[in-house]
N, C-alpha and C positions, 0 to 999 in steps of 0.2 A: 929673660929665658928661665924656664921652669927647671928646677933641680930636683931630682928624685931621691927621696929619703926612702930606703926599701922598708924601714921599720914603721913609717907613718906616710904613706903616699897620700897626696891631696885627693879629695872626692871630685869626681866629674859630675857638675850639675847639668842635668839634661832636661830641657823643656819636654813635657809629655807630648805635645804635637809633633815635635822633631822625632822623638822616638817612635811614634806611630808611623810617620813617613819613611823612617829608615826600615822599620819592620815590613811596611807594606812593599817598598822597593825591592829588598832582599827576598821576601816571599814570592814575589811575582817572578823573580829570575831563576827560581828553583826549577831543576836541580843543578844549575850551574851556580858558581860563585859571581856575586856581584859586589860592587864596592862604591865608595864615595868619600867625600872629604867632610870633616867637622870644622864648622866656623864657630869663632867665638872669641873669648878672651880669658887671661889669666889674672888672678889677683894673688896676693900673699898666701892665701889658704885654701884657694879653689880654682877650679877651672870650669868655666860655663860655656856650654854649647848652646848657641841661639839659632843655628841653621845647619842643615846638612845638604850637600850637592851630590846627587848621583853622578857617577863618572862611569864611562863604558869601561867594562874588563877588557883591556888591550892585550891580554895574553895571546901570543901568536897562533897558537894550535888550538883549534876549536875543541878537539877531543879532550884537552887537558883542562878546560875552563871549569869542569865540575870540582877541580881541586886546586886550582891556581888562579891567581889574578895579578894583574899589574896595571898601574895607572899610566896613561901616557904623560910623559914629563912635560910636554909641551901644553896640555890641557891644565896640569896642575899650576904650571907657571902663569897662565893666563888668569886663573882663579886668584892666585896669589896678587897678582897685579891689580885686579879689579878690586881688591880690598884696601889698596894703599888709601891712606887718609881717612878710612871709615871708623877706625878705632878697633876694628875686628882683624882677626888673622886666622890663618889655617892652623888649627891646634891639635888636629889629629885626623884619623882615617877610620873608615869603619868597612867591614866585609863580612860575608856570610861564610859559614862552615856547613855546607848541606850534609845533613845526616851524620854530623860529626859534633863533639862538644865545643862550646863557646870558649875554647882555650887556645892560646897561640900553639901553631905547630913549629917544627924545626924551620921550614921554609919561612914562616912568619919571622921567627927570630933573625934568620939570616938577612932578611930584608929591612929590618926595623932600624929607626933612627932614634937616638934619645931626644927627649923633650916632648915628643908627640903622644897623645893617647891613641890607643889602638882598640876600638869597639868592635867586639866580635859576637856575631849573633848566630846561633845554631837554628838552622831552618830544616824543616821536613816538608812532606808533601801537604801537612796540615798547616803550615805556615811558621811564623817565628816562634820558637820555642823558649829560648833563653838568650839574655844580652848580658855580657860582661866586658869590662874595659881593662886594659893593661898599659903599663908604663914600662919602658925599658930602663933598667938600672945599668948605666953604663960601666960602672965599676966592676960589676960581677957578670956582665953580658947575659943577664936573666931578666925575665918579665917579672913584674910585681903587680898583682891585682889592685886595681883603682875601683874604690867603691863608687857605684852610680847611684846618684840621688835625683830621681825625677822631681821636676818641679813645675808648677803652674806658671806659664809665661809672664803674666802680669805681676804676681805678687812674689814670685819665687818661693811660695808656701809648698812644703814638702806634700806630696800627694799621699793620702792616707792609704795604707795597705787594705785591700779589699774593695776600695772605691773604684769607680769606673768612669773617669772624666773623657775617654776617648773609647772607640770601639776596641782598642787593645787593652789588656790588663796592663796596669803600670807598676806593679810591684817587682822591680828588679834590683840587683845589688846584693852585696854580700850579707847585709844586715835584715833583709827580708826574704822571706821564702821565695825560691826560684821555682818557676814551672812554665806552663804554657803562657805565652804573653797574650 
């Protein structure tokens, strides 16, 4: 189990192809919120995302899906069971904030569980604009930003800022300029 140190949260290593799929999924759902789960593993000093699975936004009221999402708990349970024995686990969730910052809302805080990463993507009619990740510090009941490090899947080599290994720009995270993805 991952323990959150609010002074030094561990980075989220995100495969660039997975990041591109997340951005595409969330952009296609605009102007509604869309969501999914992050699959990967934890080590002592990092969390590595190797896959993302889109999940239907099961919010019961269609008119509120532009600002709310919920995952079907049965679907989540099926995903978790499918990972048994694979060495991978559900390590977090992702969702979009249509026309709003990639920062947790009060609603996000109310629904959050400690130990999971929460990847939030700001989307607009022009597509994915910003991607940031957050961890819940259970002791303070506040989110702490988690640095996102995009990596190439084979070598886990950091993607240089300004390079374009996919159709999406891959310079996300606190340590590189944020902007249009």
